[in-house]
N, C-alpha and C positions, 0 to 999 in steps of 0.2 A: 743534759740538761737537768735541772734540780725537778725532781717529783712534785715539789709544791705548787708547780706552775704547768703543770703537765696536762691536768685536766681541764681548764677552762681554754688551753690553746687545742687540742686535739678534740673536744666535743664538736667544735663545728664541723670537722671532716668525720663525723661519727653521724650527725643527727640533721636531718634535713627541717628548717623550720618552716612552718608554714605561714604565706603571707596573708595577711589578712583581707578582707574584701572592703571592710572602711573600718582601717586601724584606728583606734582613740587613746591618745597621749596618756588618758589617765587611767586605761586597763592596768589589770596585774601584769599581763606580758610586757610592756613598755614599763612598768616598774622594773621587776626582774631584770630586762634590758640593761637596766641603769646600774643596777645594784645587786643583784644575784644571775649572772649568766650564766654559772655552773650548775646551780639548781632548776632553771630552768631549761638547761639542756636535759636535764633528768626528766623530769615532767614530759617534754616532747618528746623523748623516746618510749616512754610508756602511750603515746597516741593521745596526749592530751595538748593541746594546741589552742590557740587563740581562735581558731576559725570554729575546733570541737567542743570548746567550753562551754557548757549549756550557761544561758543567761541567768536563771532564775536558780544556779548553785548556792545552797547556801553553806558556809563551813567557815571554818579559822584554817590557816595555811601558815605554819611557822617557818620561815625559811631561813637558812643556813648561808651566813657570808661567803664568798667565794673563797677567802682566808680558809675558813671553818672546814667549807667540803671538802678545800685540796691536803688541810691536815688530818682529816680523815680519813680520804684515800691512802694519804702517806703511812698513816698508824696500820692500815690495814694490807701495808705490804705491796701494794698495786700499783701503777703505772694508771692514769687517766683511763685511758683506752682498754686495760685490762677491765678496770670496774665498770665503763660503759657495756662491755661485752657478757657482762652477765647481768642481766635485765630481770632475772628474777629477785638479786639483790637489791639493784636499784628499786625496784617496786617495794621492796621491803622497807627501805629509807624514806621513801616518799611516804608511803600509805601510813608510817607512824607519824609522819609532820603535818598529817591533813584529820583536825576534827570535822566528821561529817554534822550537817544539822544544827550545828551550834556557832553564829555568828559574835564574834569577842569584839565589843564596842568600846569598852574601857578595861586600864589593866588592872583596877584595883577590884573587881565586881568578881568577888571570890566569895560564895556564900558561908563557906566552912574550911576547916582545915581536917584532912586536904579533900579538896574538890577535884572531883574526878572527871575526866574525857576520855570517851572511847574514841579510840582513833580509827582510820580506814583499814589499819590491819586490827582487826578487834580481838584479839589475842591479847593484844596488850593493850592498857589505857597510860595517859600521863594524870601526873598530881600536880594542882596549882595550891599555892600556897601564898599566905597575906602575914606581914607582921614586921616591926619595928620600920614603917614605913618602906617596905617594899614587896613586892609581887614578884614569886619565884615559880618553876616549873620544874619538878623531879621527874626522871624519867625511870624506867624500868630498873635500869642498872644502879640507881643511886645517885645519879650526876645531877649537879644543881645548875640552872639556868637561869640570871636574874632579867627579868624581861623591863627593860629601861624608858620603852618608848610607846606611845599609844598605838593600838591597833590602826593601820590605814585599811580605809573602808572603800571596796570597788562592787557597788551596787549591794548585795547579800553575803559578799564573799569579804571576809578581815585577812590581812597580811599581818605578821607581828616577826619582825626581823630578829634573827636570834645569832650568838657570836660561836655556836658549838651545834655540830650533829647530836640530835638526841639518839641515844641509845635501847634499842629495846630489847626482848628477850630472841629476838632472831638474828641478832649479828653479834660478834665480837672482834678485839681487836687478836685473839692467838685461844688454842685449843684452850689452856687449862684455865683461862678467865669463862670459858663456855661450860665446861664442866662444872667448875664453882660456882655458878649461878642457880643450879637448879638442883634441890634437894634429892629428885630422883638419880641423879649420877655422883651423890657423894662419894659412892664406893669409888667408882671409876676413876676418881680424880682422886682419892688416896692412893690407888695403884698406880696412877701414873705419876703421882709426885714421889712415892716410893722407888718406882723404877728408873726415875728420871726420864723427861719427856724425850721422846726416842725422836721428834723428828725436828731436823735443821732446817735455815732455811733455803737451801738448797732442795729440799725435799717437801716441802710445804705447801705443793699444789696437790692436796690430796685429799681422798673421801676417809673418815674415820667411822667403822660402826661401834657404837657407843653400847654396854651394857646397862640397863639398868639396875637400879637396886633389887636386891633380893631375888638374883637370878643363880648366885654361885651358892654353895652349901658352906656350913659352917668349916665341914672336911677342907673345902678346896681353899678356902681362904688360909686353913692352917697350912695347908700343904702350898700355898703362894707363898706363905712366910717363908718357908722351907728352901725355896728356889735361892739360889744365888741371885744377882743384881744381874748379871749376864743374861740367864734365864729368863726372869723377869721381863727384861728388855725382849728376848725373843719372843715370849706370848704376846706381847703388847705390839709388837711391830706387826703380829698377825693381823690385828683388827685394822689397820693401813691398806688402801690401794690408791693407785693412782689411775687418772687425776681427780682433781675435784669436780664432784658429778653430783647435780641435785636431781630428784624427783620431782615430776616424770621426764624431764627434759633430755635429760645425760646418763642417768644410772640406766642400762640395759640390761636382758637376761645374759646369762653364760658366766664363763668362768673368768675369776679376776685375780690375777696376779696379786699377791699381798707385798709390802715390803719385807716380809721375811722370805729371804730368798729361796725358791724352791715349792711353795707353800700355797695354797689356793684357796679361795671362798668362791661357792657356788650360786650366784644369783638367780632369782626367777621372778619374773616381775608379770602380773596380771591387770590390765588397764584399767581404771575405775568405769565403774558399770552407769554414773551418771555424768553428766557434763561438767558438776560441780564435786564431782565424789571425789574420793582419796585410791588410787591404784592399791592391790597388795604387791606386799613387797618381801619375798622371803629371802634368806640367807643361810647356806648350809655350810656349816665347817666341815674341815676333816675328822673331827671326833665330837659326838652328841649330834642330837637331831637338829633339824630346820628351826630357827627364829624367824619372827616378822619384824620390821620396821612399824614403829609405833608414834616416834619423832621424828620427822622430816626437816630437813634441809635448815640446818643453823648453821651459818656461816661464821665462820672462825679466822679472820685473816682472809688468807687465799684458799685455807680448807675448808670442806663440809661435814659436818658431822649428823649421821643418821644415827636415833637411839635404837637399839633392840631389844628384845623381852626376853633373849635368852642368852648364855656364854657362848663364847667363841673361842675356840682353843685349839691349836696345831697340834698333829701327830707328831709328838719328839721325845727323845727319853725321858724319863723324869716327869712324864705329863702330869697335870693338875686333873683329880675326878671332880666332875660338875655333876649338877642334876640335868637329865636327858629332858624335862616336861620345863617349857618356858613358862615364866608367868606372868601376866597382864598387868602392864603397872597402873592400867586405868585412867580416867579422865583427871585433871591437875585442877586443883582450885583456882579462882582469880590472883587473889594476893596470899601471900604465905608471910605471916608473921613469924619474924625471927625470933627465939626464945634465947638468944646469945649465939656463940659459936659463928662461923664464915659465912651462913645466910641470914644473920641478924642485919647485918648492914646499918646501913644510915634510912630509917624509916621503914619502908614496907618493900619487899622484893616479889617481884610476883615471880612465881611459880609454874606457868601454862607453857606448853609446849606450842610450836609452832604448826600452825595449819594449813596446807598448801592451800585449801579453797579461799584462806581468808585474805590472799595478798593480791589484790587486785584492785588498784586508785582507781585507773579510769572508771569501772563498773562502780567503788564508792560513791564518786561524783556524780555520775548518771544517776545514781539512786539519791543522793541527797538533794539532787535539783526536782526530782520527783514527788520530794515530801517524806521519801521513806529512807529511812537510816538502817542500812545494811547489817549494823552491830545489835539491831532489834532480832534479827533471825539466829537459828541456833546452825553452829558450824558442825562438823563432825565431832568435836570435842564439847559442845555445849554452847547456851547463849550467855556469853561473860558479861551482855549488855544487862541481862536479868539478873546475874549474879551482881552485878554493880549496884543495880537499882535497890535489889532488896538489901544489900549491905551500909547502903549510904544515901539511901532513899533521894531529898533534893538537892545532895551535895554531889550531883554529878548532873555535869551541863547538858547533855544529853540522852540522857536514861529515860525512857516514857516520859514525855512531856503532853 
């Protein structure tokens, strides 16, 4: 069976749809039943059903078609069942398509170029533009989606049908795209390009620990250059473990065999102290001291990337000399203004790391229904709503109204 039809066919078996007490043909779930069954199944998987959607929910939902969602799953190299089994990824996707606290009623109500909208995953914004007789939205990865239809209103909730899945900075189609997106991973991107990406489709269900920039000394870089391509690939393989594991759901303490046969990494996890906090994850390589995970759960196709603040080196002949003390990467800015090179892209490319605490669509909907937009609050990485308001003033739909 072709993968382009797997999602819609399998989700019915994965998700039990809630039956309404008094179903209305005009509600948003009835609309999705007719036009976007796949996206409705993702929403239901997160516990957002007709019976549990607060009546006073205020917001705008950009809804991809079934065709667009199936194409997205195919490009992620997954079956529909595999995609639905990764609830955290589903939450990332749905949350990036929901704008809490702002109801779009017109397709051309764009006060400036760009107009920002802070999404339910408030590490990542959407940017709206208008000009030349059209209105479009640009996602974090620089893709444009033209809005061709007037928003459909259901009480205080508006739905905008779109023909592609919007791409945040929390999920990518492959590992190199993810490394290329973030300026703090530019060195890792260059090393991966130079050594040759070592993970084929048969090994793509993996976790990669990605060193942030500035953690390898100048001498180590020179030593890396002196290694053969085979030796470089060996050191690169040392950064991969199987299978793909998110934090805190799947990655656990213990010794993890890497894709470099016979060489392990030691992982230690201290649970978060607060309900919405971030656990402490340390990784100890064979050479050098322990490092910490600072960037969590970047999905790259079937893989998951975890950013660490220090080098990882296997004990091999002709090893690379690295710094022993990890360097903190620091909190990232809301938007990165590319001045050329691979990060300039089209318009603005966001350079924020994903936060575990910011990926709960159901909580964002509940908060929006009570008149409180969760993006107003600070996460572990700072308040991006505050930064958006400071940068763009009234050119932000849901910043401090």
